[in-house]
N, CA, C and O atoms as a GROMACS GRO file, in nm:
protein
  528
    1UNK      N    1  -0.486  -0.992   0.111
    1UNK     CA    2  -0.504  -0.892  -0.007
    1UNK      C    3  -0.540  -0.764   0.003
    1UNK      O    4  -0.478  -0.692  -0.075
    2UNK      N    5  -0.622  -0.706   0.075
    2UNK     CA    6  -0.586  -0.595   0.145
    2UNK      C    7  -0.511  -0.543   0.196
    2UNK      O    8  -0.480  -0.439   0.138
    3UNK      N    9  -0.469  -0.558   0.267
    3UNK     CA   10  -0.313  -0.555   0.349
    3UNK      C   11  -0.200  -0.514   0.245
    3UNK      O   12  -0.124  -0.420   0.267
    4UNK      N   13  -0.196  -0.578   0.148
    4UNK     CA   14  -0.100  -0.555  -0.003
    4UNK      C   15  -0.138  -0.455  -0.069
    4UNK      O   16  -0.041  -0.393  -0.114
    5UNK      N   17  -0.263  -0.399  -0.102
    5UNK     CA   18  -0.334  -0.332  -0.158
    5UNK      C   19  -0.280  -0.169  -0.069
    5UNK      O   20  -0.230  -0.065  -0.113
    6UNK      N   21  -0.315  -0.208   0.051
    6UNK     CA   22  -0.303  -0.062   0.138
    6UNK      C   23  -0.157  -0.027   0.161
    6UNK      O   24  -0.132   0.089   0.194
    7UNK      N   25  -0.020  -0.148   0.141
    7UNK     CA   26   0.088  -0.123   0.164
    7UNK      C   27   0.114  -0.055   0.037
    7UNK      O   28   0.192   0.041   0.030
    8UNK      N   29   0.037  -0.110  -0.085
    8UNK     CA   30   0.078  -0.021  -0.212
    8UNK      C   31   0.079   0.078  -0.208
    8UNK      O   32   0.177   0.148  -0.234
    9UNK      N   33  -0.079   0.134  -0.158
    9UNK     CA   34  -0.108   0.283  -0.182
    9UNK      C   35  -0.016   0.378  -0.072
    9UNK      O   36   0.024   0.493  -0.089
   10UNK      N   37   0.001   0.291   0.045
   10UNK     CA   38   0.063   0.361   0.146
   10UNK      C   39   0.245   0.400   0.121
   10UNK      O   40   0.309   0.490   0.176
   11UNK      N   41   0.297   0.297   0.017
   11UNK     CA   42   0.415   0.345  -0.001
   11UNK      C   43   0.526   0.234   0.041
   11UNK      O   44   0.642   0.214   0.003
   12UNK      N   45   0.434   0.163   0.145
   12UNK     CA   46   0.564   0.062   0.236
   12UNK      C   47   0.603  -0.026   0.141
   12UNK      O   48   0.714  -0.076   0.161
   13UNK      N   49   0.540  -0.062   0.036
   13UNK     CA   50   0.611  -0.154  -0.055
   13UNK      C   51   0.699  -0.130  -0.131
   13UNK      O   52   0.767  -0.224  -0.174
   14UNK      N   53   0.723  -0.001  -0.169
   14UNK     CA   54   0.830   0.030  -0.252
   14UNK      C   55   0.946  -0.021  -0.190
   14UNK      O   56   1.017  -0.103  -0.249
   15UNK      N   57   0.978   0.032  -0.041
   15UNK     CA   58   1.116   0.009   0.016
   15UNK      C   59   1.157  -0.152   0.037
   15UNK      O   60   1.271  -0.197   0.025
   16UNK      N   61   1.008  -0.243   0.080
   16UNK     CA   62   1.002  -0.364   0.042
   16UNK      C   63   1.096  -0.445  -0.053
   16UNK      O   64   1.187  -0.525  -0.032
   17UNK      N   65   1.034  -0.389  -0.176
   17UNK     CA   66   1.053  -0.447  -0.320
   17UNK      C   67   1.214  -0.385  -0.354
   17UNK      O   68   1.299  -0.454  -0.411
   18UNK      N   69   1.231  -0.291  -0.323
   18UNK     CA   70   1.370  -0.250  -0.310
   18UNK      C   71   1.478  -0.349  -0.260
   18UNK      O   72   1.577  -0.386  -0.324
   19UNK      N   73   1.442  -0.388  -0.130
   19UNK     CA   74   1.546  -0.489  -0.058
   19UNK      C   75   1.535  -0.609  -0.110
   19UNK      O   76   1.638  -0.675  -0.126
   20UNK      N   77   1.406  -0.662  -0.148
   20UNK     CA   78   1.393  -0.784  -0.179
   20UNK      C   79   1.501  -0.758  -0.333
   20UNK      O   80   1.587  -0.844  -0.350
   21UNK      N   81   1.493  -0.647  -0.433
   21UNK     CA   82   1.570  -0.631  -0.530
   21UNK      C   83   1.716  -0.691  -0.493
   21UNK      O   84   1.782  -0.783  -0.541
   22UNK      N   85   1.741  -0.590  -0.377
   22UNK     CA   86   1.892  -0.607  -0.330
   22UNK      C   87   1.941  -0.728  -0.305
   22UNK      O   88   2.050  -0.764  -0.350
   23UNK      N   89   1.854  -0.817  -0.218
   23UNK     CA   90   1.902  -0.970  -0.207
   23UNK      C   91   1.924  -1.012  -0.338
   23UNK      O   92   2.038  -1.034  -0.380
   24UNK      N   93   1.805  -1.028  -0.418
   24UNK     CA   94   1.812  -1.100  -0.532
   24UNK      C   95   1.934  -1.116  -0.623
   24UNK      O   96   1.982  -1.214  -0.678
   25UNK      N   97   1.982  -0.923  -0.622
   25UNK     CA   98   2.099  -0.933  -0.693
   25UNK      C   99   2.199  -0.993  -0.646
   25UNK      O  100   2.277  -1.038  -0.730
   26UNK      N  101   2.230  -1.012  -0.514
   26UNK     CA  102   2.338  -1.089  -0.483
   26UNK      C  103   2.341  -1.240  -0.481
   26UNK      O  104   2.447  -1.299  -0.500
   27UNK      N  105   2.221  -1.306  -0.456
   27UNK     CA  106   2.204  -1.434  -0.510
   27UNK      C  107   2.254  -1.455  -0.666
   27UNK      O  108   2.334  -1.536  -0.713
   28UNK      N  109   2.192  -1.369  -0.717
   28UNK     CA  110   2.200  -1.355  -0.889
   28UNK      C  111   2.354  -1.369  -0.930
   28UNK      O  112   2.400  -1.436  -1.022
   29UNK      N  113   2.404  -1.310  -0.863
   29UNK     CA  114   2.528  -1.249  -0.902
   29UNK      C  115   2.627  -1.341  -0.864
   29UNK      O  116   2.732  -1.331  -0.927
   30UNK      N  117   2.619  -1.448  -0.756
   30UNK     CA  118   2.676  -1.550  -0.712
   30UNK      C  119   2.650  -1.659  -0.846
   30UNK      O  120   2.744  -1.710  -0.908
   31UNK      N  121   2.498  -1.684  -0.879
   31UNK     CA  122   2.522  -1.795  -0.970
   31UNK      C  123   2.552  -1.771  -1.098
   31UNK      O  124   2.573  -1.864  -1.176
   32UNK      N  125   2.560  -1.644  -1.135
   32UNK     CA  126   2.637  -1.588  -1.261
   32UNK      C  127   2.781  -1.628  -1.239
   32UNK      O  128   2.839  -1.688  -1.330
   33UNK      N  129   2.829  -1.606  -1.151
   33UNK     CA  130   2.965  -1.635  -1.140
   33UNK      C  131   3.009  -1.782  -1.144
   33UNK      O  132   3.117  -1.812  -1.194
   34UNK      N  133   2.917  -1.885  -1.084
   34UNK     CA  134   2.943  -2.006  -1.117
   34UNK      C  135   2.926  -2.038  -1.270
   34UNK      O  136   3.015  -2.086  -1.341
   35UNK      N  137   2.803  -2.006  -1.308
   35UNK     CA  138   2.792  -2.042  -1.442
   35UNK      C  139   2.917  -1.999  -1.543
   35UNK      O  140   2.956  -2.077  -1.631
   36UNK      N  141   2.972  -1.877  -1.525
   36UNK     CA  142   3.070  -1.828  -1.608
   36UNK      C  143   3.184  -1.877  -1.588
   36UNK      O  144   3.268  -1.887  -1.677
   37UNK      N  145   3.204  -1.922  -1.449
   37UNK     CA  146   3.345  -1.996  -1.396
   37UNK      C  147   3.333  -2.149  -1.472
   37UNK      O  148   3.435  -2.205  -1.512
   38UNK      N  149   3.231  -2.196  -1.484
   38UNK     CA  150   3.195  -2.311  -1.555
   38UNK      C  151   3.249  -2.323  -1.683
   38UNK      O  152   3.297  -2.425  -1.732
   39UNK      N  153   3.235  -2.166  -1.755
   39UNK     CA  154   3.278  -2.164  -1.912
   39UNK      C  155   3.429  -2.132  -1.914
   39UNK      O  156   3.508  -2.142  -2.008
   40UNK      N  157   3.448  -2.095  -1.797
   40UNK     CA  158   3.612  -2.072  -1.802
   40UNK      C  159   3.624  -1.904  -1.817
   40UNK      O  160   3.722  -1.834  -1.844
   41UNK      N  161   3.515  -1.876  -1.794
   41UNK     CA  162   3.533  -1.726  -1.838
   41UNK      C  163   3.630  -1.654  -1.962
   41UNK      O  164   3.722  -1.572  -1.955
   42UNK      N  165   3.566  -1.723  -2.079
   42UNK     CA  166   3.665  -1.753  -2.192
   42UNK      C  167   3.642  -1.594  -2.282
   42UNK      O  168   3.706  -1.552  -2.379
   43UNK      N  169   3.542  -1.537  -2.218
   43UNK     CA  170   3.531  -1.370  -2.284
   43UNK      C  171   3.521  -1.275  -2.183
   43UNK      O  172   3.435  -1.283  -2.096
   44UNK      N  173   3.624  -1.162  -2.190
   44UNK     CA  174   3.614  -1.106  -2.065
   44UNK      C  175   3.505  -1.005  -2.045
   44UNK      O  176   3.515  -0.922  -1.955
   45UNK      N  177   3.397  -1.011  -2.130
   45UNK     CA  178   3.263  -0.962  -2.102
   45UNK      C  179   3.202  -1.046  -1.986
   45UNK      O  180   3.126  -0.991  -1.906
   46UNK      N  181   3.234  -1.172  -1.975
   46UNK     CA  182   3.174  -1.240  -1.894
   46UNK      C  183   3.195  -1.223  -1.735
   46UNK      O  184   3.149  -1.303  -1.653
   47UNK      N  185   3.284  -1.085  -1.695
   47UNK     CA  186   3.301  -1.090  -1.583
   47UNK      C  187   3.206  -0.923  -1.566
   47UNK      O  188   3.214  -0.848  -1.468
   48UNK      N  189   3.154  -0.910  -1.644
   48UNK     CA  190   3.077  -0.784  -1.650
   48UNK      C  191   2.919  -0.787  -1.534
   48UNK      O  192   2.900  -0.708  -1.442
   49UNK      N  193   2.830  -0.895  -1.572
   49UNK     CA  194   2.737  -0.926  -1.480
   49UNK      C  195   2.800  -0.970  -1.338
   49UNK      O  196   2.734  -0.939  -1.238
   50UNK      N  197   2.904  -1.030  -1.322
   50UNK     CA  198   2.947  -1.030  -1.186
   50UNK      C  199   2.980  -0.966  -1.101
   50UNK      O  200   2.972  -0.993  -0.982
   51UNK      N  201   3.040  -0.831  -1.169
   51UNK     CA  202   3.078  -0.723  -1.131
   51UNK      C  203   2.956  -0.649  -1.106
   51UNK      O  204   2.942  -0.600  -0.994
   52UNK      N  205   2.851  -0.630  -1.204
   52UNK     CA  206   2.749  -0.546  -1.187
   52UNK      C  207   2.645  -0.587  -1.093
   52UNK      O  208   2.556  -0.514  -1.049
   53UNK      N  209   2.667  -0.718  -1.063
   53UNK     CA  210   2.553  -0.804  -1.008
   53UNK      C  211   2.553  -0.703  -0.848
   53UNK      O  212   2.448  -0.664  -0.798
   54UNK      N  213   2.668  -0.680  -0.796
   54UNK     CA  214   2.644  -0.627  -0.639
   54UNK      C  215   2.615  -0.426  -0.668
   54UNK      O  216   2.594  -0.345  -0.578
   55UNK      N  217   2.623  -0.400  -0.798
   55UNK     CA  218   2.540  -0.289  -0.838
   55UNK      C  219   2.408  -0.278  -0.788
   55UNK      O  220   2.358  -0.193  -0.715
   56UNK      N  221   2.361  -0.380  -0.838
   56UNK     CA  222   2.214  -0.388  -0.825
   56UNK      C  223   2.190  -0.410  -0.694
   56UNK      O  224   2.088  -0.354  -0.653
   57UNK      N  225   2.260  -0.481  -0.603
   57UNK     CA  226   2.222  -0.513  -0.450
   57UNK      C  227   2.210  -0.356  -0.401
   57UNK      O  228   2.124  -0.318  -0.321
   58UNK      N  229   2.326  -0.253  -0.472
   58UNK     CA  230   2.353  -0.128  -0.404
   58UNK      C  231   2.238  -0.040  -0.415
   58UNK      O  232   2.197   0.040  -0.330
   59UNK      N  233   2.183  -0.069  -0.551
   59UNK     CA  234   2.097   0.018  -0.626
   59UNK      C  235   1.973  -0.030  -0.512
   59UNK      O  236   1.924   0.053  -0.435
   60UNK      N  237   1.945  -0.127  -0.513
   60UNK     CA  238   1.834  -0.173  -0.400
   60UNK      C  239   1.826  -0.098  -0.264
   60UNK      O  240   1.728  -0.032  -0.227
   61UNK      N  241   1.937  -0.115  -0.196
   61UNK     CA  242   1.919  -0.061  -0.068
   61UNK      C  243   1.939   0.093  -0.074
   61UNK      O  244   1.932   0.166   0.025
   62UNK      N  245   1.965   0.133  -0.197
   62UNK     CA  246   1.988   0.293  -0.173
   62UNK      C  247   1.836   0.311  -0.221
   62UNK      O  248   1.800   0.426  -0.194
   63UNK      N  249   1.744   0.244  -0.278
   63UNK     CA  250   1.639   0.279  -0.335
   63UNK      C  251   1.533   0.245  -0.209
   63UNK      O  252   1.436   0.318  -0.196
   64UNK      N  253   1.550   0.154  -0.135
   64UNK     CA  254   1.482   0.157   0.007
   64UNK      C  255   1.524   0.258   0.090
   64UNK      O  256   1.437   0.273   0.176
   65UNK      N  257   1.630   0.345   0.107
   65UNK     CA  258   1.674   0.469   0.176
   65UNK      C  259   1.633   0.579   0.117
   65UNK      O  260   1.621   0.681   0.185
   66UNK      N  261   1.602   0.581  -0.033
   66UNK     CA  262   1.587   0.736  -0.072
   66UNK      C  263   1.496   0.720  -0.200
   66UNK      O  264   1.524   0.645  -0.294
   67UNK      N  265   1.410   0.782  -0.195
   67UNK     CA  266   1.318   0.764  -0.296
   67UNK      C  267   1.370   0.840  -0.438
   67UNK      O  268   1.335   0.789  -0.545
   68UNK      N  269   1.440   0.946  -0.438
   68UNK     CA  270   1.516   0.974  -0.556
   68UNK      C  271   1.615   0.851  -0.623
   68UNK      O  272   1.613   0.823  -0.743
   69UNK      N  273   1.692   0.790  -0.533
   69UNK     CA  274   1.756   0.676  -0.572
   69UNK      C  275   1.682   0.518  -0.623
   69UNK      O  276   1.737   0.426  -0.683
   70UNK      N  277   1.537   0.529  -0.572
   70UNK     CA  278   1.468   0.448  -0.616
   70UNK      C  279   1.420   0.478  -0.770
   70UNK      O  280   1.397   0.385  -0.849
   71UNK      N  281   1.405   0.639  -0.812
   71UNK     CA  282   1.390   0.624  -0.963
   71UNK      C  283   1.456   0.666  -1.015
   71UNK      O  284   1.421   0.739  -1.108
   72UNK      N  285   1.601   0.640  -0.985
   72UNK     CA  286   1.738   0.678  -1.062
   72UNK      C  287   1.818   0.550  -1.129
   72UNK      O  288   1.845   0.514  -1.244
   73UNK      N  289   1.847   0.490  -0.963
   73UNK     CA  290   1.940   0.378  -0.970
   73UNK      C  291   1.870   0.247  -0.986
   73UNK      O  292   1.917   0.188  -1.084
   74UNK      N  293   1.795   0.193  -0.940
   74UNK     CA  294   1.679   0.094  -0.994
   74UNK      C  295   1.687   0.057  -1.119
   74UNK      O  296   1.752  -0.035  -1.168
   75UNK      N  297   1.584   0.168  -1.190
   75UNK     CA  298   1.612   0.114  -1.332
   75UNK      C  299   1.721   0.110  -1.424
   75UNK      O  300   1.709   0.031  -1.518
   76UNK      N  301   1.826   0.178  -1.418
   76UNK     CA  302   1.974   0.154  -1.456
   76UNK      C  303   2.013  -0.006  -1.429
   76UNK      O  304   2.005  -0.104  -1.502
   77UNK      N  305   2.051   0.007  -1.311
   77UNK     CA  306   2.087  -0.158  -1.240
   77UNK      C  307   1.970  -0.253  -1.314
   77UNK      O  308   2.008  -0.369  -1.324
   78UNK      N  309   1.863  -0.234  -1.356
   78UNK     CA  310   1.770  -0.339  -1.348
   78UNK      C  311   1.781  -0.381  -1.522
   78UNK      O  312   1.760  -0.500  -1.544
   79UNK      N  313   1.804  -0.316  -1.616
   79UNK     CA  314   1.844  -0.388  -1.723
   79UNK      C  315   1.960  -0.422  -1.782
   79UNK      O  316   1.940  -0.459  -1.897
   80UNK      N  317   2.072  -0.424  -1.750
   80UNK     CA  318   2.184  -0.485  -1.768
   80UNK      C  319   2.191  -0.612  -1.814
   80UNK      O  320   2.261  -0.628  -1.914
   81UNK      N  321   2.125  -0.728  -1.759
   81UNK     CA  322   2.160  -0.864  -1.789
   81UNK      C  323   2.104  -0.876  -1.912
   81UNK      O  324   2.198  -0.884  -1.991
   82UNK      N  325   1.981  -0.883  -1.980
   82UNK     CA  326   1.942  -0.921  -2.070
   82UNK      C  327   2.023  -0.816  -2.202
   82UNK      O  328   2.079  -0.865  -2.300
   83UNK      N  329   2.016  -0.708  -2.183
   83UNK     CA  330   2.128  -0.625  -2.256
   83UNK      C  331   2.236  -0.680  -2.301
   83UNK      O  332   2.245  -0.716  -2.419
   84UNK      N  333   2.318  -0.691  -2.229
   84UNK     CA  334   2.451  -0.802  -2.267
   84UNK      C  335   2.446  -0.908  -2.326
   84UNK      O  336   2.535  -0.942  -2.403
   85UNK      N  337   2.324  -0.993  -2.298
   85UNK     CA  338   2.319  -1.154  -2.354
   85UNK      C  339   2.256  -1.124  -2.516
   85UNK      O  340   2.294  -1.188  -2.614
   86UNK      N  341   2.161  -1.022  -2.521
   86UNK     CA  342   2.097  -0.983  -2.685
   86UNK      C  343   2.211  -0.944  -2.726
   86UNK      O  344   2.227  -0.992  -2.838
   87UNK      N  345   2.341  -0.855  -2.681
   87UNK     CA  346   2.405  -0.782  -2.741
   87UNK      C  347   2.534  -0.912  -2.774
   87UNK      O  348   2.579  -0.908  -2.888
   88UNK      N  349   2.572  -0.984  -2.711
   88UNK     CA  350   2.664  -1.110  -2.712
   88UNK      C  351   2.573  -1.177  -2.814
   88UNK      O  352   2.646  -1.159  -2.911
   89UNK      N  353   2.477  -1.236  -2.860
   89UNK     CA  354   2.435  -1.315  -2.965
   89UNK      C  355   2.457  -1.215  -3.084
   89UNK      O  356   2.529  -1.263  -3.172
   90UNK      N  357   2.415  -1.092  -3.107
   90UNK     CA  358   2.430  -1.007  -3.210
   90UNK      C  359   2.574  -1.009  -3.255
   90UNK      O  360   2.592  -0.961  -3.367
   91UNK      N  361   2.671  -1.049  -3.196
   91UNK     CA  362   2.810  -1.040  -3.222
   91UNK      C  363   2.879  -1.155  -3.250
   91UNK      O  364   3.000  -1.154  -3.272
   92UNK      N  365   2.793  -1.283  -3.250
   92UNK     CA  366   2.786  -1.390  -3.316
   92UNK      C  367   2.809  -1.362  -3.464
   92UNK      O  368   2.780  -1.259  -3.524
   93UNK      N  369   2.874  -1.487  -3.521
   93UNK     CA  370   2.895  -1.465  -3.678
   93UNK      C  371   2.751  -1.511  -3.710
   93UNK      O  372   2.695  -1.606  -3.656
   94UNK      N  373   2.699  -1.431  -3.807
   94UNK     CA  374   2.556  -1.457  -3.851
   94UNK      C  375   2.474  -1.365  -3.766
   94UNK      O  376   2.375  -1.332  -3.831
   95UNK      N  377   2.474  -1.313  -3.654
   95UNK     CA  378   2.416  -1.244  -3.573
   95UNK      C  379   2.263  -1.274  -3.542
   95UNK      O  380   2.228  -1.376  -3.483
   96UNK      N  381   2.192  -1.195  -3.576
   96UNK     CA  382   2.036  -1.229  -3.559
   96UNK      C  383   1.968  -1.345  -3.686
   96UNK      O  384   1.884  -1.434  -3.674
   97UNK      N  385   2.038  -1.301  -3.793
   97UNK     CA  386   2.002  -1.392  -3.896
   97UNK      C  387   2.007  -1.543  -3.884
   97UNK      O  388   1.932  -1.623  -3.939
   98UNK      N  389   2.123  -1.569  -3.789
   98UNK     CA  390   2.130  -1.699  -3.764
   98UNK      C  391   2.066  -1.751  -3.629
   98UNK      O  392   2.133  -1.833  -3.566
   99UNK      N  393   1.941  -1.711  -3.576
   99UNK     CA  394   1.894  -1.678  -3.433
   99UNK      C  395   1.898  -1.784  -3.378
   99UNK      O  396   1.940  -1.805  -3.265
  100UNK      N  397   1.844  -1.879  -3.467
  100UNK     CA  398   1.805  -2.022  -3.372
  100UNK      C  399   1.971  -2.070  -3.328
  100UNK      O  400   2.001  -2.109  -3.215
  101UNK      N  401   2.033  -2.061  -3.403
  101UNK     CA  402   2.195  -2.142  -3.392
  101UNK      C  403   2.261  -2.038  -3.236
  101UNK      O  404   2.298  -2.081  -3.127
  102UNK      N  405   2.255  -1.902  -3.283
  102UNK     CA  406   2.365  -1.834  -3.191
  102UNK      C  407   2.272  -1.816  -3.075
  102UNK      O  408   2.328  -1.771  -2.975
  103UNK      N  409   2.144  -1.839  -3.063
  103UNK     CA  410   2.065  -1.875  -2.923
  103UNK      C  411   2.104  -1.964  -2.861
  103UNK      O  412   2.144  -1.957  -2.745
  104UNK      N  413   2.097  -2.085  -2.948
  104UNK     CA  414   2.140  -2.194  -2.869
  104UNK      C  415   2.343  -2.230  -2.846
  104UNK      O  416   2.397  -2.302  -2.762
  105UNK      N  417   2.392  -2.165  -2.934
  105UNK     CA  418   2.535  -2.173  -2.882
  105UNK      C  419   2.614  -2.040  -2.842
  105UNK      O  420   2.737  -2.042  -2.830
  106UNK      N  421   2.540  -1.927  -2.822
  106UNK     CA  422   2.597  -1.828  -2.781
  106UNK      C  423   2.566  -1.799  -2.628
  106UNK      O  424   2.552  -1.898  -2.555
  107UNK      N  425   2.555  -1.664  -2.569
  107UNK     CA  426   2.518  -1.626  -2.432
  107UNK      C  427   2.390  -1.655  -2.432
  107UNK      O  428   2.322  -1.611  -2.524
  108UNK      N  429   2.330  -1.732  -2.334
  108UNK     CA  430   2.214  -1.789  -2.307
  108UNK      C  431   2.118  -1.682  -2.266
  108UNK      O  432   2.104  -1.623  -2.159
  109UNK      N  433   2.050  -1.672  -2.393
  109UNK     CA  434   1.924  -1.590  -2.400
  109UNK      C  435   1.837  -1.532  -2.282
  109UNK      O  436   1.808  -1.416  -2.250
  110UNK      N  437   1.800  -1.681  -2.216
  110UNK     CA  438   1.729  -1.704  -2.114
  110UNK      C  439   1.760  -1.708  -1.955
  110UNK      O  440   1.700  -1.716  -1.848
  111UNK      N  441   1.867  -1.700  -1.999
  111UNK     CA  442   1.976  -1.711  -1.831
  111UNK      C  443   1.963  -1.553  -1.746
  111UNK      O  444   1.977  -1.533  -1.626
  112UNK      N  445   1.925  -1.428  -1.881
  112UNK     CA  446   1.932  -1.343  -1.782
  112UNK      C  447   1.797  -1.335  -1.715
  112UNK      O  448   1.792  -1.257  -1.619
  113UNK      N  449   1.698  -1.394  -1.745
  113UNK     CA  450   1.551  -1.394  -1.679
  113UNK      C  451   1.573  -1.397  -1.527
  113UNK      O  452   1.472  -1.350  -1.475
  114UNK      N  453   1.639  -1.424  -1.459
  114UNK     CA  454   1.639  -1.438  -1.309
  114UNK      C  455   1.657  -1.321  -1.276
  114UNK      O  456   1.583  -1.267  -1.194
  115UNK      N  457   1.801  -1.233  -1.357
  115UNK     CA  458   1.838  -1.123  -1.341
  115UNK      C  459   1.723  -0.998  -1.386
  115UNK      O  460   1.698  -0.894  -1.326
  116UNK      N  461   1.667  -1.048  -1.507
  116UNK     CA  462   1.558  -0.986  -1.511
  116UNK      C  463   1.452  -0.949  -1.431
  116UNK      O  464   1.400  -0.838  -1.423
  117UNK      N  465   1.422  -1.058  -1.366
  117UNK     CA  466   1.283  -1.063  -1.281
  117UNK      C  467   1.338  -1.024  -1.139
  117UNK      O  468   1.254  -1.007  -1.051
  118UNK      N  469   1.464  -1.007  -1.110
  118UNK     CA  470   1.493  -0.934  -1.028
  118UNK      C  471   1.517  -0.776  -1.038
  118UNK      O  472   1.502  -0.701  -0.941
  119UNK      N  473   1.558  -0.730  -1.174
  119UNK     CA  474   1.541  -0.616  -1.238
  119UNK      C  475   1.390  -0.575  -1.235
  119UNK      O  476   1.359  -0.465  -1.188
  120UNK      N  477   1.312  -0.647  -1.277
  120UNK     CA  478   1.181  -0.614  -1.281
  120UNK      C  479   1.119  -0.548  -1.139
  120UNK      O  480   1.065  -0.438  -1.127
  121UNK      N  481   1.140  -0.639  -1.049
  121UNK     CA  482   1.099  -0.577  -0.911
  121UNK      C  483   1.184  -0.439  -0.886
  121UNK      O  484   1.127  -0.351  -0.822
  122UNK      N  485   1.314  -0.417  -0.931
  122UNK     CA  486   1.366  -0.286  -0.917
  122UNK      C  487   1.314  -0.169  -0.983
  122UNK      O  488   1.324  -0.052  -0.948
  123UNK      N  489   1.245  -0.231  -1.107
  123UNK     CA  490   1.181  -0.141  -1.188
  123UNK      C  491   1.050  -0.075  -1.163
  123UNK      O  492   1.022   0.043  -1.186
  124UNK      N  493   0.962  -0.182  -1.103
  124UNK     CA  494   0.814  -0.202  -1.024
  124UNK      C  495   0.854  -0.085  -0.854
  124UNK      O  496   0.781  -0.003  -0.798
  125UNK      N  497   0.973  -0.124  -0.826
  125UNK     CA  498   1.015  -0.049  -0.719
  125UNK      C  499   1.026   0.118  -0.757
  125UNK      O  500   0.982   0.212  -0.690
  126UNK      N  501   1.061   0.121  -0.818
  126UNK     CA  502   1.124   0.278  -0.862
  126UNK      C  503   1.003   0.380  -0.921
  126UNK      O  504   0.997   0.503  -0.911
  127UNK      N  505   0.898   0.275  -0.992
  127UNK     CA  506   0.777   0.378  -0.999
  127UNK      C  507   0.648   0.368  -0.864
  127UNK      O  508   0.559   0.453  -0.866
  128UNK      N  509   0.648   0.286  -0.780
  128UNK     CA  510   0.597   0.241  -0.674
  128UNK      C  511   0.573   0.401  -0.572
  128UNK      O  512   0.671   0.461  -0.529
  129UNK      N  513   0.458   0.443  -0.552
  129UNK     CA  514   0.447   0.550  -0.449
  129UNK      C  515   0.542   0.532  -0.316
  129UNK      O  516   0.575   0.419  -0.280
  130UNK      N  517   0.580   0.640  -0.250
  130UNK     CA  518   0.655   0.603  -0.176
  130UNK      C  519   0.599   0.644  -0.036
  130UNK      O  520   0.524   0.740  -0.018
  131UNK      N  521   0.652   0.548   0.076
  131UNK     CA  522   0.571   0.621   0.201
  131UNK      C  523   0.590   0.742   0.231
  131UNK      O  524   0.700   0.794   0.211
  132UNK      N  525   0.478   0.815   0.291
  132UNK     CA  526   0.503   0.944   0.333
  132UNK      C  527   0.601   1.003   0.491
  132UNK      O  528   0.614   1.123   0.514
   0.00000   0.00000   0.00000
């Protein structure tokens, strides 16, 4: 535990977390592709997270290489999945007024949690201190 805290204080953890974000984005993009393919890509918006998943990977690698990228690219790439599903539920007939039905029958609200978790790692990496 002391070693982990020392790595956070010295900035080594930011680079590691940025690289984990990159790897997690690739795995998540593959999973999203399989799930959206199963649904037949019935809506063109379903391609967005498949295409944007690698953006998270690029942002993660860039964040590991550059402190500036860690503070700009990682936060932007980290918020994409949940936003798209919340927006999708809002656009269903009845929107949030019929939340129970639209959450069950619309874009799965909790599916982006994996992407959000990967994105959360990116957000944490963005605010951590950088190694000198």
